[in-house]
C-alpha positions, 0 to 999 in steps of 0.5 A: 364090139358088144360083150356077150352078156347073160341078160338075166344078171342085169338090172332092168335098166341095163337090159333096156340099154342093152336092147337099145344097142348101147355098148356096155363096159365090163362092169355093165355100166353104160360107157360115157365119154365126155368132150365139149363137142359131145356135151354140146351135141347132147344138149342139142339132143335134149332140146330135140327130144323135148321138141319132137316128143314123143320120139323113139330112139330108132327115129332119132338115130335114123332121122338125125344122122349126125348132130353137128359132126358127131353121129347121133348114135354116139350122142345117144350113147353119151346122153344115156350114159350121163343119165340125161336121156331115158325112156317112158313106158312106151319106149319114147326118148324123154329127158331125165331129171338130170336132163331137165336140169341141164335144159333149165340152165340157159347159158352154155358155160353153165350147162358145161359146168353141170355136165362136169359135175354129172360126169364126176358123179358118174365116173368118179375120175382119178384126176378129181383128186388133183383139183385142189392143187390148181388149174395146171395140175388138174388140166394135165391129169384130166386130159385135153377133152376134159380140159377143153370143157373146163376152159369153155365152162370158164372154170380154167381161165387166166383170171381163175388160177384155182380149179376145184369142185366148188369152182365148178358149182359157181353160177 
Protein backbone atom coordinates (compact mmCIF):
# COMPACT_ATOMS: atom_id res chain seq x y z
CA UNK A 1 0.00 0.00 0.00
CA UNK A 2 1.43 3.37 -0.99
CA UNK A 3 1.40 6.04 1.68
CA UNK A 4 -0.19 9.37 0.91
CA UNK A 5 2.75 11.68 0.38
CA UNK A 6 2.82 15.38 -0.29
CA UNK A 7 5.22 15.37 -3.24
CA UNK A 8 6.44 18.92 -2.70
CA UNK A 9 8.44 17.77 0.34
CA UNK A 10 10.33 15.08 -1.59
CA UNK A 11 13.64 15.36 -3.39
CA UNK A 12 13.63 15.04 -7.17
CA UNK A 13 14.88 11.45 -6.95
CA UNK A 14 12.11 10.57 -4.50
CA UNK A 15 9.50 12.18 -6.75
CA UNK A 16 10.75 10.14 -9.71
CA UNK A 17 10.63 6.96 -7.63
CA UNK A 18 7.10 7.76 -6.49
CA UNK A 19 6.02 8.44 -10.06
CA UNK A 20 7.53 5.10 -11.12
CA UNK A 21 5.19 3.48 -8.61
CA UNK A 22 7.90 2.34 -6.25
CA UNK A 23 6.75 1.82 -2.69
CA UNK A 24 8.26 4.20 -0.17
CA UNK A 25 8.61 3.70 3.54
CA UNK A 26 7.87 6.22 6.30
CA UNK A 27 11.20 8.02 5.89
CA UNK A 28 10.56 8.24 2.14
CA UNK A 29 13.51 6.00 1.31
CA UNK A 30 12.95 3.32 -1.27
CA UNK A 31 12.47 0.04 0.53
CA UNK A 32 15.07 -2.56 -0.23
CA UNK A 33 14.89 -6.14 0.86
CA UNK A 34 17.68 -8.49 0.04
CA UNK A 35 17.75 -12.22 -0.38
CA UNK A 36 19.88 -14.44 -2.58
CA UNK A 37 17.01 -14.86 -5.06
CA UNK A 38 16.34 -11.12 -5.26
CA UNK A 39 20.07 -10.43 -5.63
CA UNK A 40 20.48 -12.93 -8.49
CA UNK A 41 17.35 -11.58 -10.19
CA UNK A 42 18.68 -8.03 -9.81
CA UNK A 43 21.99 -9.05 -11.41
CA UNK A 44 20.04 -10.55 -14.31
CA UNK A 45 17.94 -7.37 -14.56
CA UNK A 46 21.12 -5.29 -14.83
CA UNK A 47 22.32 -7.48 -17.70
CA UNK A 48 18.94 -7.12 -19.43
CA UNK A 49 18.98 -3.33 -19.02
CA UNK A 50 22.42 -3.17 -20.65
CA UNK A 51 21.48 -5.58 -23.47
CA UNK A 52 18.19 -3.84 -24.34
CA UNK A 53 19.36 -0.26 -23.95
CA UNK A 54 17.33 1.95 -24.16
CA UNK A 55 14.45 0.32 -22.32
CA UNK A 56 11.78 1.96 -20.18
CA UNK A 57 10.74 0.74 -16.75
CA UNK A 58 7.25 0.16 -18.10
CA UNK A 59 8.59 -2.05 -20.88
CA UNK A 60 10.64 -4.03 -18.40
CA UNK A 61 7.61 -4.64 -16.19
CA UNK A 62 5.31 -5.61 -19.05
CA UNK A 63 7.65 -7.67 -21.22
CA UNK A 64 9.53 -9.63 -18.58
CA UNK A 65 6.74 -10.64 -16.21
CA UNK A 66 9.08 -12.52 -13.88
CA UNK A 67 12.82 -12.84 -13.58
CA UNK A 68 13.11 -16.41 -12.44
CA UNK A 69 10.34 -16.89 -9.89
CA UNK A 70 10.33 -13.24 -8.80
CA UNK A 71 7.97 -10.63 -10.29
CA UNK A 72 9.88 -8.03 -12.27
CA UNK A 73 8.19 -5.21 -10.32
CA UNK A 74 9.71 -6.60 -7.09
CA UNK A 75 13.13 -6.93 -8.73
CA UNK A 76 12.92 -3.36 -10.06
CA UNK A 77 11.90 -2.10 -6.63
CA UNK A 78 14.92 -3.79 -5.09
CA UNK A 79 17.38 -2.71 -7.80
CA UNK A 80 16.21 0.90 -7.44
CA UNK A 81 16.34 0.71 -3.64
CA UNK A 82 19.84 -0.73 -3.70
CA UNK A 83 20.95 1.99 -6.10
CA UNK A 84 21.89 -0.43 -8.89
CA UNK A 85 19.45 0.91 -11.50
CA UNK A 86 18.52 4.48 -12.27
CA UNK A 87 17.21 6.33 -15.28
CA UNK A 88 18.61 8.65 -17.89
CA UNK A 89 17.18 12.00 -19.00
CA UNK A 90 14.67 10.22 -21.26
CA UNK A 91 13.42 8.00 -18.43
CA UNK A 92 15.07 4.83 -19.75
CA UNK A 93 16.48 2.36 -17.25
CA UNK A 94 20.27 2.47 -16.91
CA UNK A 95 22.74 0.88 -14.52
CA UNK A 96 24.10 3.31 -11.94
CA UNK A 97 27.78 3.41 -10.95
CA UNK A 98 26.98 0.77 -8.31
CA UNK A 99 25.21 -1.32 -10.93
CA UNK A 100 28.17 -1.04 -13.30
CA UNK A 101 30.45 -2.11 -10.45
CA UNK A 102 28.33 -5.23 -9.91
CA UNK A 103 28.34 -6.04 -13.63
CA UNK A 104 32.14 -5.76 -13.71
CA UNK A 105 32.41 -8.49 -11.06
CA UNK A 106 32.26 -11.75 -12.96
CA UNK A 107 31.84 -14.37 -10.27
CA UNK A 108 28.41 -14.75 -8.63
CA UNK A 109 30.02 -15.03 -5.17
CA UNK A 110 31.84 -11.74 -5.76
CA UNK A 111 28.62 -10.06 -6.86
CA UNK A 112 26.89 -11.31 -3.72
CA UNK A 113 29.71 -9.95 -1.54
CA UNK A 114 29.33 -6.56 -3.20
CA UNK A 115 25.55 -6.77 -2.78
CA UNK A 116 26.06 -7.35 0.96
CA UNK A 117 28.31 -4.29 1.16
CA UNK A 118 25.78 -2.17 -0.76
CA UNK A 119 22.99 -3.41 1.53
CA UNK A 120 25.05 -2.56 4.62
CA UNK A 121 25.80 0.93 3.28
CA UNK A 122 22.12 1.63 2.53
CA UNK A 123 20.29 -0.07 5.38
CA UNK A 124 22.88 0.07 8.19
CA UNK A 125 21.37 -3.12 9.64
CA UNK A 126 21.39 -3.67 13.40
CA UNK A 127 23.00 -7.10 13.00
CA UNK A 128 26.21 -5.61 11.61
CA UNK A 129 27.43 -4.97 15.15
CA UNK A 130 27.47 -8.75 15.74
CA UNK A 131 29.86 -9.43 12.85
CA UNK A 132 32.98 -9.30 15.01
CA UNK A 133 31.60 -12.02 17.30
CA UNK A 134 31.72 -14.74 14.63
CA UNK A 135 29.67 -16.48 12.02
CA UNK A 136 27.07 -18.11 14.25
CA UNK A 137 26.09 -14.90 16.02
CA UNK A 138 25.87 -12.85 12.83
CA UNK A 139 23.79 -15.48 11.04
CA UNK A 140 21.47 -15.77 14.03
CA UNK A 141 20.80 -12.03 14.13
CA UNK A 142 20.82 -11.34 10.37
CA UNK A 143 18.06 -13.84 9.63
CA UNK A 144 17.77 -16.58 7.03
CA UNK A 145 17.66 -14.39 3.89
CA UNK A 146 20.88 -12.54 4.68
CA UNK A 147 22.40 -15.71 6.09
CA UNK A 148 21.82 -17.46 2.78
CA UNK A 149 23.59 -14.65 0.95
CA UNK A 150 26.59 -14.97 3.27
CA UNK A 151 26.64 -18.73 2.65
CA UNK A 152 26.41 -18.37 -1.13
CA UNK A 153 29.00 -15.58 -1.10
CA UNK A 154 31.35 -18.03 0.63
CA UNK A 155 31.67 -15.73 3.62
CA UNK A 156 30.19 -18.27 6.03
CA UNK A 157 31.60 -21.71 5.39
CA UNK A 158 32.87 -24.31 7.81
CA UNK A 159 36.42 -23.26 6.92
CA UNK A 160 35.63 -19.59 7.56
CA UNK A 161 34.56 -19.35 11.19
CA UNK A 162 34.72 -15.56 11.39
CA UNK A 163 32.55 -13.17 9.45
CA UNK A 164 33.32 -9.51 9.56
CA UNK A 165 33.06 -6.50 7.32
CA UNK A 166 36.56 -7.17 6.00
CA UNK A 167 35.84 -10.83 5.20
CA UNK A 168 33.11 -9.68 2.84
CA UNK A 169 35.58 -7.38 1.08
CA UNK A 170 37.93 -10.23 0.16
CA UNK A 171 37.94 -11.18 -3.55
